[in-house]
C-alpha positions as CSV (number, residue, x, y, z in Angstrom):
1,M,66.2,-42.8,-44.0
2,A,63.5,-40.5,-45.2
3,K,59.9,-41.5,-45.0
4,P,58.4,-42.5,-48.4
5,T,56.2,-39.9,-50.1
6,Y,52.5,-40.8,-50.8
7,E,53.3,-41.3,-54.5
8,E,56.2,-43.6,-53.7
9,L,54.1,-45.5,-51.3
10,Q,51.4,-46.0,-53.9
11,R,54.0,-47.2,-56.4
12,R,55.5,-49.7,-53.9
13,V,52.0,-51.0,-53.0
14,G,51.2,-51.5,-56.6
15,E,54.4,-53.5,-57.2
16,L,53.7,-55.7,-54.1
17,E,50.2,-56.4,-55.1
18,K,51.4,-57.6,-58.5
19,M,54.0,-59.8,-56.8
20,V,51.5,-61.3,-54.4
21,N,48.8,-61.9,-57.0
22,F,51.4,-63.5,-59.3
23,K,53.2,-65.7,-56.8
24,I,50.6,-66.6,-54.1
25,S,47.4,-68.3,-55.0
26,P,44.2,-67.4,-53.0
27,Q,44.2,-70.9,-51.6
28,E,47.5,-70.5,-49.8
29,F,45.9,-68.4,-47.2
30,Y,42.3,-68.1,-45.9
31,F,42.5,-64.9,-43.9
32,D,40.8,-61.7,-44.9
33,T,43.0,-59.6,-47.1
34,R,42.3,-56.5,-44.9
35,D,44.8,-58.1,-42.5
36,L,47.7,-57.9,-44.9
37,I,50.5,-55.5,-44.1
38,Y,52.9,-54.4,-46.8
39,F,56.5,-54.0,-45.8
40,K,60.1,-53.7,-47.1
41,G,62.8,-55.3,-45.0
42,Y,66.6,-54.7,-45.1
43,R,69.8,-56.6,-44.3
44,D,69.9,-55.2,-40.7
45,W,66.2,-56.5,-40.2
46,S,64.9,-53.0,-40.1
47,L,61.5,-52.5,-41.8
48,D,59.6,-49.8,-43.8
49,L,55.9,-50.4,-43.1
50,Y,52.9,-48.8,-44.6
51,D,50.1,-49.6,-42.2
52,R,49.3,-48.9,-38.6
53,K,47.8,-52.4,-38.3
54,I,51.3,-53.4,-37.3
55,E,50.6,-51.7,-33.9
56,D,47.7,-54.1,-33.3
57,I,49.9,-57.1,-34.1
58,T,53.1,-56.1,-32.3
59,G,52.0,-53.6,-29.7
60,Y,54.8,-51.3,-31.0
61,K,54.2,-47.9,-32.7
62,L,54.6,-47.7,-36.4
63,E,57.1,-44.8,-35.8
64,D,59.2,-47.2,-33.7
65,F,59.9,-49.3,-36.8
66,L,60.3,-46.3,-39.2
67,D,62.7,-44.6,-36.8
68,R,64.6,-47.8,-36.4
69,K,64.0,-47.9,-32.6
70,V,62.7,-51.4,-33.1
71,K,63.9,-54.0,-35.7
72,W,62.1,-56.9,-36.8
73,L,64.6,-59.5,-35.5
74,D,64.3,-57.8,-32.0
75,I,60.8,-59.1,-31.6
76,V,61.2,-62.6,-33.2
77,Y,60.7,-65.2,-30.5
78,D,64.3,-66.4,-29.7
79,K,63.4,-70.1,-30.2
80,D,62.2,-69.1,-33.8
81,E,65.0,-66.9,-34.9
82,E,66.7,-69.7,-36.9
83,I,63.4,-70.3,-38.7
84,A,63.4,-66.6,-39.8
85,R,67.0,-66.7,-40.8
86,D,66.9,-70.0,-42.6
87,A,63.9,-68.9,-44.7
88,V,66.2,-66.1,-46.1
89,R,68.9,-68.7,-46.9
90,Q,66.4,-71.0,-48.6
91,A,65.1,-68.2,-50.7
92,L,68.5,-67.1,-51.9
93,K,69.3,-70.7,-52.9
94,T,66.0,-71.1,-54.9
95,D,63.7,-68.6,-56.5
96,K,64.3,-65.7,-54.1
97,Y,60.8,-66.0,-52.7
98,Y,60.7,-65.7,-48.9
99,L,58.1,-67.6,-47.0
100,A,58.1,-68.4,-43.2
101,E,55.8,-68.8,-40.2
102,Y,57.2,-68.2,-36.8
103,R,56.3,-66.5,-33.5
104,I,57.0,-63.0,-32.4
105,V,57.1,-61.5,-28.9
106,K,54.6,-58.6,-28.6
107,K,55.4,-55.5,-26.5
108,S,53.0,-57.0,-23.8
109,G,55.1,-60.1,-23.7
110,D,52.5,-62.3,-25.4
111,L,53.4,-64.6,-28.3
112,S,51.7,-64.3,-31.8
113,W,52.1,-66.4,-34.9
114,I,53.2,-64.4,-38.0
115,K,53.1,-65.5,-41.7
116,I,55.5,-63.5,-43.8
117,R,56.3,-63.7,-47.5
118,G,57.7,-61.7,-50.4
119,F,60.5,-61.3,-53.0
120,I,64.2,-60.9,-52.2
121,T,66.4,-58.6,-54.1
122,T,70.2,-59.1,-54.2
123,D,73.3,-57.2,-55.3
124,A,75.6,-58.2,-58.1
125,N,77.3,-60.8,-55.9
126,G,73.9,-62.4,-55.0
127,D,74.0,-61.1,-51.5
128,F,70.8,-60.1,-49.7
129,L,69.7,-56.5,-50.0
130,S,66.1,-56.3,-49.2
131,V,62.7,-58.2,-49.2
132,Q,59.4,-56.8,-50.2
133,G,56.2,-58.5,-49.3
134,V,53.3,-58.9,-47.0
135,L,52.8,-60.2,-43.4
136,N,49.8,-60.9,-41.2
137,D,48.8,-62.4,-37.9
138,I,47.8,-66.1,-38.1
139,T,47.8,-66.9,-34.3
140,V,44.2,-68.2,-34.2
141,E,44.5,-70.1,-37.5
142,K,47.8,-71.6,-36.3
143,Y,46.3,-72.8,-33.0
144,G,43.3,-74.1,-34.9
145,Q,45.5,-76.0,-37.2
146,L,47.5,-77.5,-34.3
147,A,44.2,-78.5,-32.6
148,H,43.0,-80.1,-35.9
149,E,46.1,-82.0,-36.3
150,L,46.0,-83.3,-32.7
151,E,42.4,-84.4,-33.3
152,N,41.3,-83.9,-29.7
153,D,39.5,-81.3,-27.6
154,N,42.4,-79.9,-25.8
155,F,42.0,-76.1,-26.3
156,E,43.7,-75.0,-23.1
157,W,46.2,-73.0,-25.1
158,A,43.3,-70.6,-25.9
159,N,43.1,-69.6,-22.2
160,S,46.3,-67.6,-22.6
161,L,44.8,-65.4,-25.3
162,N,43.3,-61.9,-24.7
163,D,40.7,-62.5,-27.3
164,G,37.6,-64.7,-27.0
165,I,37.7,-68.3,-28.4
166,Y,34.9,-70.8,-28.6
167,V,34.3,-74.1,-30.5
168,I,31.0,-75.4,-31.6
169,S,29.9,-78.9,-32.9
170,E,28.0,-79.7,-36.1
171,D,24.7,-79.2,-34.2
172,H,25.7,-75.7,-33.1
173,R,26.4,-76.6,-29.5
174,I,29.3,-74.9,-27.7
175,V,31.9,-77.5,-26.7
176,F,34.5,-75.0,-25.5
177,M,34.9,-71.4,-24.4
178,N,38.2,-69.8,-23.2
179,Q,38.3,-67.8,-20.1
180,T,38.4,-64.4,-21.8
181,L,35.0,-65.1,-23.5
182,I,33.5,-66.6,-20.3
183,D,34.5,-63.4,-18.4
184,L,32.9,-61.4,-21.1
185,I,29.5,-63.1,-21.6
186,G,29.3,-65.9,-19.0
187,N,29.8,-69.7,-19.3
188,H,27.5,-71.3,-21.9
189,I,29.4,-74.6,-22.6
190,G,26.8,-77.2,-23.8
191,E,24.3,-74.7,-24.9
192,V,23.2,-74.0,-28.4
193,C,25.3,-71.1,-29.6
194,Y,22.6,-69.1,-31.4
195,E,20.3,-69.3,-28.3
196,A,23.0,-68.6,-25.7
197,L,25.1,-66.0,-27.5
198,F,22.6,-64.3,-29.9
199,Q,19.3,-65.0,-28.2
200,R,17.7,-66.5,-31.3
201,D,15.4,-69.4,-31.7
202,T,16.8,-70.5,-35.0
203,P,20.4,-70.6,-36.4
204,C,21.7,-67.2,-37.3
205,P,21.3,-66.2,-40.9
206,W,25.0,-65.3,-41.0
207,S,26.1,-68.8,-39.6
208,S,29.1,-70.1,-41.4
209,M,28.6,-73.8,-40.6
210,D,27.4,-74.7,-44.1
211,Q,30.3,-72.7,-45.7
212,I,32.8,-74.5,-43.5
213,E,31.4,-77.9,-44.1
214,Q,31.2,-77.4,-47.9
215,E,34.3,-75.4,-48.6
216,D,36.6,-76.2,-45.7
217,G,37.3,-72.5,-45.7
218,C,37.1,-69.6,-43.3
219,C,35.1,-66.4,-43.0
220,L,35.3,-63.0,-41.2
221,Q,32.2,-61.4,-39.9
222,E,31.4,-58.5,-37.6
223,Y,28.3,-58.1,-35.5
224,C,27.1,-56.8,-32.1
225,F,26.6,-59.2,-29.3
226,P,23.3,-58.4,-27.7
227,K,24.3,-59.8,-24.3
228,T,27.1,-57.2,-24.0
229,G,26.4,-54.5,-26.5
230,R,29.9,-54.9,-27.8
231,T,30.9,-55.1,-31.4
232,L,33.0,-58.2,-32.1
233,Q,34.9,-59.3,-35.1
234,V,34.6,-63.0,-35.5
235,R,36.9,-65.1,-37.6
236,C,35.8,-68.8,-38.1
237,I,37.9,-71.7,-39.2
238,P,37.0,-75.4,-39.5
239,I,38.2,-77.8,-36.9
240,K,38.1,-81.6,-36.7
241,L,36.6,-82.7,-33.4
242,Q,37.5,-85.9,-31.4
243,D,34.6,-87.8,-32.9
244,G,35.7,-87.0,-36.4
245,S,33.1,-84.5,-37.1
246,I,33.8,-81.0,-38.5
247,G,33.2,-78.2,-36.0
248,K,33.9,-74.5,-36.0
249,L,36.5,-72.6,-34.0
250,A,35.6,-68.9,-33.7
251,H,38.0,-66.2,-32.7
252,L,36.3,-63.1,-31.2
253,K,38.1,-59.8,-31.3
254,D,36.5,-56.9,-29.5
255,V,36.6,-54.0,-32.0
256,T,33.9,-51.8,-30.2
257,E,36.3,-48.9,-29.4
258,K,37.9,-49.2,-32.8
259,R,34.5,-48.8,-34.5
260,K,33.5,-46.0,-32.1
261,L,36.7,-44.3,-33.0
262,Q,36.1,-44.8,-36.7
263,L,32.5,-43.4,-36.3
264,E,33.8,-40.5,-34.3
265,I,36.4,-39.7,-37.0
266,K,33.7,-39.9,-39.7
267,E,31.4,-37.6,-37.6
268,F,34.2,-35.3,-36.9
269,A,35.1,-35.1,-40.6
270,G,31.5,-34.4,-41.4
271,R,31.3,-31.7,-38.7
272,Q,34.6,-30.2,-39.9
273,E,33.2,-30.0,-43.4
274,A,30.0,-28.4,-42.2
275,I,32.0,-25.9,-40.1
276,T,34.3,-25.2,-43.1
277,D,31.2,-24.6,-45.4
278,A,29.5,-22.4,-42.7
279,A,32.7,-20.4,-42.2
280,N,33.1,-19.9,-45.9
281,S,29.5,-18.8,-46.2
282,A,29.9,-16.4,-43.2
283,E,33.2,-14.9,-44.6
284,L,34.9,-16.3,-41.5
285,G,38.6,-16.9,-42.5
286,I,40.2,-20.0,-41.0
287,F,44.0,-20.4,-41.1
288,I,46.9,-22.3,-39.5
289,L,50.4,-20.8,-38.9
290,Q,53.4,-22.8,-38.2
291,N,57.2,-22.3,-38.2
292,H,57.9,-24.5,-41.2
293,E,60.8,-25.1,-43.7
294,G,62.8,-22.3,-42.1
295,A,60.1,-19.7,-42.4
296,E,58.5,-18.1,-39.4
297,A,54.6,-18.1,-39.0
298,K,54.1,-19.7,-42.4
299,F,50.6,-20.5,-43.6
300,R,49.9,-24.2,-43.6
301,Y,46.2,-24.0,-44.2
302,A,43.7,-21.3,-45.3
303,N,40.1,-21.7,-46.2
304,E,38.2,-20.0,-49.1
305,A,36.9,-17.2,-46.9
306,F,40.4,-16.3,-45.8
307,S,41.5,-16.3,-49.4
308,R,38.7,-13.9,-50.4
309,I,39.5,-11.6,-47.5
310,T,43.2,-11.3,-48.4
311,G,42.8,-11.6,-52.1
312,Y,45.3,-14.4,-52.4
313,E,44.6,-17.9,-53.9
314,P,44.9,-20.7,-51.4
315,D,48.0,-22.0,-53.2
316,E,49.6,-18.6,-53.0
317,L,48.9,-18.3,-49.2
318,L,50.8,-21.6,-48.6
319,Q,53.9,-20.0,-49.9
320,K,53.6,-16.9,-47.7
321,S,53.9,-16.1,-44.0
322,L,52.1,-13.8,-41.6
323,A,54.8,-11.2,-42.2
324,D,53.8,-10.9,-45.9
325,L,50.2,-9.9,-45.0
326,V,50.5,-7.8,-41.8
327,H,50.6,-4.0,-42.3
328,P,54.3,-2.7,-42.1
329,D,53.4,-0.3,-39.2
330,I,52.7,-3.3,-36.9
331,L,54.9,-6.0,-38.4
332,Q,57.3,-6.2,-35.5
333,A,54.7,-6.2,-32.9
334,S,52.7,-8.9,-34.7
335,M,55.6,-11.2,-35.1
336,E,56.6,-10.8,-31.5
337,R,53.0,-11.9,-30.5
338,H,53.5,-14.9,-32.6
339,R,56.8,-15.8,-31.0
340,L,55.4,-15.4,-27.5
341,R,52.4,-17.6,-28.3
342,Q,54.7,-20.3,-29.7
343,R,56.6,-20.3,-26.5
344,G,53.4,-21.0,-24.7
345,E,52.9,-17.6,-23.1
346,I,49.2,-16.6,-22.4
347,L,48.0,-13.7,-24.5
348,P,44.6,-12.2,-25.2
349,K,42.9,-14.5,-27.7
350,G,41.1,-11.6,-29.5
351,H,43.2,-9.2,-31.5
352,E,42.4,-6.4,-33.9
353,F,45.0,-5.3,-36.5
354,K,45.6,-4.1,-40.0
355,M,46.5,-6.3,-43.0
356,V,47.4,-5.6,-46.6
357,R,45.5,-7.3,-49.3
358,K,47.1,-8.6,-52.5
359,D,45.8,-5.5,-54.3
360,G,47.6,-3.3,-51.8
361,A,44.5,-2.1,-50.0
362,S,44.7,-1.8,-46.2
363,I,42.0,-3.6,-44.2
364,T,41.2,-3.9,-40.6
365,V,40.6,-7.4,-39.3
366,Y,39.8,-9.1,-36.0
367,E,41.3,-12.5,-35.3
368,T,40.8,-15.1,-32.6
369,V,43.7,-17.5,-32.2
370,A,44.8,-20.4,-30.0
371,L,47.8,-22.7,-29.7
372,S,47.2,-26.1,-31.4
373,Q,49.0,-28.9,-33.3
374,H,49.6,-29.5,-36.9
375,D,51.4,-32.6,-38.3
376,G,52.5,-33.3,-34.8
377,E,54.2,-29.9,-34.3
378,V,53.0,-26.8,-32.4
379,A,51.0,-24.4,-34.5
380,T,48.6,-21.5,-34.2
381,I,45.0,-21.9,-35.4
382,G,43.1,-18.7,-36.0
383,F,39.7,-17.3,-37.1
384,L,39.7,-14.0,-38.9
385,R,37.0,-11.5,-39.9
386,D,37.2,-8.4,-42.1
387,I,35.8,-5.6,-39.9
388,T,36.8,-2.6,-42.1
389,E,33.4,-1.4,-43.0
390,R,32.0,-2.1,-39.5
391,K,34.7,0.1,-38.1
392,K,33.8,2.9,-40.3
393,G,30.1,2.5,-39.3
394,Q,31.0,2.3,-35.6
395,K,33.1,5.4,-35.8
396,A,30.3,7.3,-37.5
397,L,27.8,6.2,-34.9
398,W,30.1,7.1,-32.1
399,Q,30.7,10.6,-33.6
400,S,27.0,11.2,-34.2
401,Q,26.3,10.4,-30.6
402,R,29.2,12.7,-29.6
403,L,27.7,15.5,-31.8
404,A,24.3,15.0,-30.2
405,S,26.0,15.5,-26.8
406,I,27.7,18.6,-28.1
407,G,24.4,20.0,-29.3
408,R,22.9,19.6,-25.8
409,L,25.9,21.1,-24.2
410,A,26.0,24.0,-26.6
411,A,22.5,25.0,-25.6
412,E,23.4,25.0,-21.9
413,I,26.7,26.8,-22.4
414,A,25.0,29.5,-24.4
415,H,23.0,30.2,-21.2
416,E,26.2,30.1,-19.2
417,M,28.1,32.5,-21.4
418,N,25.2,35.0,-21.4
419,N,26.2,36.3,-18.0
420,P,29.8,37.1,-18.7
421,L,29.0,38.5,-22.1
422,T,26.5,40.8,-20.5
423,S,29.2,42.0,-18.1
424,V,31.6,42.4,-21.1
425,L,29.1,44.5,-22.9
426,T,28.3,46.6,-19.8
427,F,31.9,47.4,-18.9
428,S,32.9,48.0,-22.5
429,K,30.2,50.7,-22.6
430,L,31.5,52.2,-19.4
431,V,35.0,52.3,-20.8
432,T,33.8,53.9,-24.0
433,S,31.8,56.6,-22.0
434,V,34.9,57.5,-20.0
435,L,37.2,57.5,-23.1
436,Q,34.8,59.8,-24.9
437,Q,34.9,62.5,-22.3
438,E,36.7,65.7,-23.1
439,P,38.9,66.7,-21.6
440,F,39.9,63.2,-20.5
441,P,39.0,62.8,-16.8
442,V,42.4,61.9,-15.3
443,H,40.8,61.2,-11.9
444,R,38.9,58.3,-13.4
445,V,42.0,56.3,-14.6
446,A,41.8,54.0,-11.6
447,E,38.2,53.4,-12.3
448,L,39.0,52.7,-15.9
449,R,41.6,50.1,-14.9
450,D,39.0,48.3,-12.9
451,Y,36.6,48.3,-15.8
452,I,39.3,46.8,-18.2
453,S,40.2,44.2,-15.5
454,Y,36.6,43.1,-15.3
455,L,36.5,42.9,-19.1
456,H,39.6,40.7,-19.1
457,S,38.3,38.3,-16.4
458,E,34.9,38.0,-18.0
459,T,36.5,37.4,-21.4
460,E,38.7,34.7,-19.9
461,R,35.7,33.1,-18.4
462,C,34.0,32.9,-21.9
463,A,37.2,31.6,-23.4
464,T,37.4,28.8,-20.8
465,I,33.8,27.8,-21.4
466,S,34.4,27.8,-25.2
467,R,37.7,25.8,-24.9
468,N,36.1,23.1,-22.8
469,L,33.4,22.6,-25.4
470,L,35.9,22.7,-28.3
471,D,38.2,20.2,-26.6
472,F,35.4,17.8,-26.0
473,S,33.9,18.2,-29.5
474,R,37.3,18.0,-31.4
475,Q,37.6,14.8,-33.4
476,S,40.9,13.0,-32.7
477,Q,42.5,9.7,-33.1
478,I,42.4,7.1,-30.4
479,E,45.3,7.6,-28.0
480,I,46.1,5.5,-25.0
481,R,48.2,7.3,-22.4
482,D,48.6,7.3,-18.7
483,N,45.9,9.7,-17.4
484,D,44.9,11.1,-14.0
485,I,41.3,9.9,-13.6
486,H,40.6,12.9,-11.3
487,E,41.6,15.2,-14.2
488,I,39.2,13.5,-16.5
489,L,36.4,13.8,-14.0
490,D,37.1,17.5,-13.1
491,T,37.2,18.4,-16.8
492,T,33.9,16.7,-17.4
493,L,32.3,18.3,-14.4
494,N,33.4,21.7,-15.5
495,I,31.5,21.2,-18.7
496,L,28.3,20.2,-16.9
497,R,28.5,22.5,-13.8
498,H,26.4,25.3,-15.2
499,R,23.8,22.8,-16.4
500,A,23.6,21.4,-12.8
501,E,23.4,24.9,-11.3
502,L,20.4,25.7,-13.4
503,D,18.4,23.0,-11.6
504,E,19.9,23.8,-8.3
505,I,21.9,20.5,-8.2
506,K,25.0,20.4,-6.0
507,I,28.0,18.6,-7.2
508,H,30.0,16.8,-4.5
509,T,33.4,15.1,-5.1
510,D,35.2,12.8,-2.8
511,Y,38.5,11.7,-4.4
512,A,40.9,9.0,-2.9
513,A,44.4,10.1,-2.3
514,E,47.4,8.6,-4.3
515,L,45.2,7.1,-7.1
516,P,47.4,5.4,-9.7
517,F,47.3,6.5,-13.3
518,L,44.9,4.9,-15.7
519,S,46.0,3.8,-19.2
520,C,43.1,5.1,-21.3
521,D,41.8,7.4,-24.1
522,F,41.1,10.7,-22.4
523,K,38.4,11.9,-24.8
524,R,36.5,8.6,-25.0
525,L,36.5,8.1,-21.2
526,Q,35.3,11.7,-20.9
527,Q,32.5,10.9,-23.3
528,A,31.4,8.0,-21.1
529,F,31.5,10.1,-17.9
530,I,29.5,12.9,-19.6
531,N,26.7,10.4,-20.6
532,I,26.4,8.9,-17.2
533,L,26.6,12.3,-15.4
534,W,24.1,13.9,-17.8
535,N,21.6,11.1,-17.0
536,G,22.0,11.9,-13.3
537,I,21.5,15.6,-13.8
538,E,18.3,15.0,-15.9
539,A,17.0,12.6,-13.2
540,M,16.9,15.6,-10.7
541,P,14.7,18.3,-12.3
542,E,13.7,19.6,-8.8
543,G,17.3,19.8,-7.6
544,G,19.5,17.3,-5.6
545,V,23.0,16.1,-5.0
546,L,25.3,14.6,-7.6
547,T,28.2,12.7,-5.9
548,V,31.4,11.6,-7.6
549,S,33.9,9.6,-5.7
550,T,37.0,7.4,-6.3
551,N,38.7,4.6,-4.6
552,F,41.7,2.2,-5.2
553,D,41.4,-1.4,-4.2
554,R,45.0,-2.4,-3.8
555,Q,44.2,-6.1,-3.1
556,R,42.4,-6.4,-6.5
557,N,44.4,-3.7,-8.3
558,I,41.1,-1.9,-9.2
559,I,40.4,1.8,-9.7
560,E,36.8,2.5,-8.8
561,V,34.6,5.4,-9.7
562,K,31.2,5.9,-8.1
563,I,28.6,8.3,-9.5
564,S,25.3,8.6,-7.6
565,D,22.3,11.0,-7.8
566,T,19.2,11.7,-5.6
567,G,16.9,11.6,-8.5
568,V,13.7,9.6,-9.3
569,G,15.5,6.3,-9.9
570,I,14.9,3.6,-12.4
571,S,12.3,0.9,-12.3
572,E,13.5,-2.7,-11.7
573,D,12.3,-3.8,-15.2
574,D,14.1,-1.0,-16.9
575,V,17.4,-1.6,-15.1
576,E,17.7,-4.8,-17.1
577,K,17.4,-2.8,-20.4
578,I,19.3,0.4,-19.8
579,F,22.4,-0.7,-21.7
580,E,20.5,-1.7,-24.8
581,P,21.0,0.7,-27.7
582,F,18.0,3.0,-28.3
583,F,16.3,2.1,-25.1
584,T,15.2,5.2,-23.2
585,T,12.8,6.1,-20.4
586,K,12.8,9.8,-21.4
587,D,9.9,11.5,-23.2
588,E,9.9,11.5,-27.0
589,G,12.3,14.0,-28.5
590,K,14.5,14.2,-25.3
591,G,16.8,11.3,-26.1
592,V,17.5,8.4,-28.5
593,G,18.7,5.9,-25.9
594,L,22.4,5.7,-26.9
595,G,24.0,7.5,-24.0
596,L,24.4,4.6,-21.6
597,S,25.0,2.0,-24.3
598,V,27.8,4.1,-25.7
599,A,29.2,4.7,-22.2
600,Y,29.0,0.9,-21.4
601,G,30.8,0.1,-24.7
602,I,33.6,2.5,-24.1
603,I,34.2,1.3,-20.6
604,R,34.2,-2.3,-21.8
605,Q,36.8,-1.3,-24.4
606,H,39.0,-0.2,-21.6
607,E,38.5,-3.6,-19.9
608,G,36.3,-2.0,-17.3
609,E,32.9,-2.9,-15.8
610,L,29.9,-0.7,-15.3
611,Y,27.2,-1.6,-12.7
612,I,23.9,0.2,-12.2
613,Q,21.9,0.0,-8.9
614,S,18.6,1.8,-8.5
615,E,17.0,2.8,-5.2
616,S,14.1,4.9,-4.1
617,K,16.5,7.8,-3.5
618,G,18.3,7.6,-6.8
619,V,20.7,5.7,-9.0
620,H,24.2,4.5,-8.1
621,C,26.7,3.8,-10.8
622,T,29.9,1.9,-10.1
623,I,32.7,1.8,-12.7
624,Q,35.7,-0.4,-12.3
625,F,39.0,-0.3,-14.2
626,P,42.0,-2.6,-13.9
627,A,45.0,-0.4,-12.9
628,G,48.3,-0.7,-14.7
629,P,49.6,0.0,-18.1
630,R,48.2,-1.2,-21.5
631,T,50.3,-2.1,-24.4
632,L,47.4,-2.3,-26.8
633,S,45.4,0.4,-28.4
634,I,41.6,0.6,-28.2
635,E,41.3,-1.3,-31.4
636,D,43.4,-4.1,-29.9
637,Q,41.0,-4.6,-27.0
638,K,38.9,-7.7,-26.9
639,D,35.5,-6.3,-27.6
640,E,35.0,-7.8,-31.1
641,E,31.5,-6.6,-31.8
642,G,32.2,-2.9,-31.1
643,V,30.7,-0.3,-28.8
644,F,27.1,-0.6,-29.7
645,Q,26.9,-4.5,-30.1
646,A,28.9,-5.0,-27.0
647,A,26.4,-2.8,-25.1
648,A,23.5,-4.8,-26.4
649,L,25.0,-8.4,-26.0
650,D,27.6,-8.3,-23.2
651,K,25.3,-7.3,-20.3
């Protein structure tokens, strides 16, 4: 049977309330109406219930009843089954109003008294179809009634209860405490209750003795017992003591954890509202994805910020799935990531990808996701930020720093190209002088061939220098491929070799054999190495040695590159700041302080680490990369804040 909708539940409750108000007078029961549980029962004794309070009364889960795992007659005390059945028969014979009091067996094995009443509906033949009404726990009231009728002080039955029970006389003295209450607060029989239990000199202002004596009714109160710090719900009922006087029987139910939970829920709701407001203000999109109603990765929740980022209204998003918003180029990969996550596989939490807004515009977003639960089923909760403009700015900053490096390299290369160009000019003049002789000097043909060979070699040298600079400066898309780290280092060193020779710096390489390929972007990693090597060269204006070595740690599967110089070193205070953007130890006009911060950011984007150690004889840089293939592009790496912010924050 399908569970009732919220609207149906409201309608049913409204009908039940009308029935109860019409048929049952307030004097018929003196318990607090908060204890009433509305139900609908059927011929097979199955129940539809609308309140989790049934779990406190029976010990069984609400779902156990709704799923028909437990039926009401299953828990009726066997000696009282006939009472429950006979009440149905009597109702069918009279006014179809069902009223009964009997015991049930809780899941724990304890007995409880239940009062149950409501209207019975029948078919055309007058046979029972269902009953709608209310039920509640009357255990304490029932025992109090029995004690009242017996007119004695035999309350030993109360020692079997899990809740506290005590009885006081007209003068507020405690005449009985059950064992549960004694274990909780100690034995205070014979003492004045407000002194022993509440540490007061006068009767408690919330005392119900006057109310009990005047109205012969009951009351329900809740307060904190100072002796225990526990919050107890106290239900009081009148009781006739052996001497004929009217006393009070109090039932104490410990609701401390329940109230704490309610407070936590309230605080959680407040925090959740604050987080939602903050997220909306910060343009941080929050969403929940779940395989639902036959649709894969369907949106089950989206906040206002997510709606603004995507251009869809919240109601529209709830009709769409992730596949409707992801850029077609990466649709298959994105859906596969969702499937893997749903199966519980561990994936990088941070992910950068492209989405398509409602207006058709393509945007770049960064999401952080985690596996969670929604409506009791597995779901993905995610946080999303639009980084389209930041990516454009990041790309411009990276390119500007690259151009600054090109400018410095161009000046050095101009000097390097001067020598071969001088040779070209010299040999071209010699060739011209030979060719202008008349008659043509045949005996100088061999000499002429040498001149042309020199021209060719020097021209090739110039072309190589120019090609290295052009390759480095050419703007290209990010491209992850398997690359030989030694090739990247050699290409980089060739660009800087002439600059090193000008300052009489020797370059020494010590490469490990059989180094595995590294999945990386060749140009960006080359940029990082140029920035580090350039700093090393500039640290040795009087000459020195620049050493580049590689190693492969098989145990940790780490590719390691070490770069060291014999320069002036870095002060201990400055080592802490060298990765900060725009921090520099160079003289004004000789650097803007982006070199190492950019290098650090690029290395971090490749999931690598960069360590700097300064000594009196120079600086030692250690760069470590995890070996093995990468399936994600640079944009998909986990450095959310980009090259420059990562350099500043992730030190």
